[in-house]
C-alpha positions as CSV (number, residue, x, y, z in Angstrom):
1,M,117.1,-59.3,94.7
2,V,118.0,-56.3,96.8
3,L,120.6,-57.6,99.3
4,G,120.3,-54.7,101.7
5,E,116.5,-55.2,102.0
6,T,116.9,-58.9,102.5
7,I,119.5,-58.4,105.2
8,A,117.3,-55.9,106.9
9,L,114.5,-58.4,106.9
10,Y,116.6,-61.0,108.7
11,T,118.0,-58.5,111.3
12,S,114.7,-56.7,112.0
13,G,113.1,-59.5,114.0
14,E,110.1,-59.5,111.6
15,L,110.7,-63.2,110.8
16,T,109.7,-64.3,114.3
17,R,106.1,-64.4,113.2
18,Y,107.0,-67.1,110.7
19,K,108.4,-69.6,113.2
20,G,108.0,-73.2,111.9
21,Y,107.4,-72.1,108.3
22,Y,109.3,-72.1,105.1
23,I,109.2,-68.6,103.7
24,A,109.7,-67.2,100.2
25,I,111.6,-63.9,100.0
26,R,111.7,-61.7,96.9
27,N,113.1,-58.2,96.8
28,G,113.4,-58.2,100.6
29,K,109.8,-59.1,101.3
30,V,108.1,-62.3,102.4
31,I,105.8,-63.2,99.5
32,D,104.5,-66.6,100.7
33,K,104.8,-69.1,103.5
34,D,104.0,-72.8,104.2
35,K,104.8,-75.5,106.6
36,D,105.4,-77.8,103.7
37,Y,108.4,-77.0,101.5
38,F,107.1,-78.8,98.4
39,K,103.7,-77.2,98.5
40,L,105.3,-73.8,98.8
41,L,107.7,-74.6,95.9
42,E,104.8,-75.7,93.6
43,R,102.7,-72.6,94.4
44,L,105.7,-70.3,93.7
45,K,106.4,-72.1,90.4
46,R,102.8,-71.7,89.3
47,R,102.7,-68.0,90.3
48,Y,106.2,-66.9,89.2
49,G,107.5,-69.5,86.8
50,D,111.2,-68.9,87.1
51,L,112.4,-68.8,90.7
52,I,115.8,-67.3,90.1
53,D,115.1,-64.2,92.2
54,I,113.3,-65.9,95.1
55,V,115.0,-67.2,98.3
56,I,113.3,-70.0,100.2
57,D,114.3,-70.3,103.9
58,Y,113.1,-72.1,107.0
59,V,112.5,-70.2,110.2
60,P,113.0,-72.5,113.1
61,E,110.7,-72.5,116.1
62,K,113.6,-72.4,118.5
63,P,116.7,-70.4,118.0
64,V,119.6,-72.3,116.5
65,E,122.9,-71.9,118.2
66,L,126.0,-72.4,116.0
67,I,129.2,-73.4,117.6
68,I,132.3,-73.1,115.5
C-alpha cells in the first residue's frame, strides 16, 4: 500500500460520495464499496484472495467528532 496516496484519498474530500458505505482501498484507490461489510469482504476474497494489502473502512453519513 502506498501510504501517501491513501492519506491523500482521506484528505481530498473524495470519500464524501461514499457516505454510508464500507469501502475497500488498495494502493490509494477505492476498489469496491458496499453497505454490507460481509458482502464486501466475501467479494474481495473471491476477487483478490489474500487481503493483506487492502484496507476496509466505513465512511459515516454524518461527520464524527472526536473529543479527547
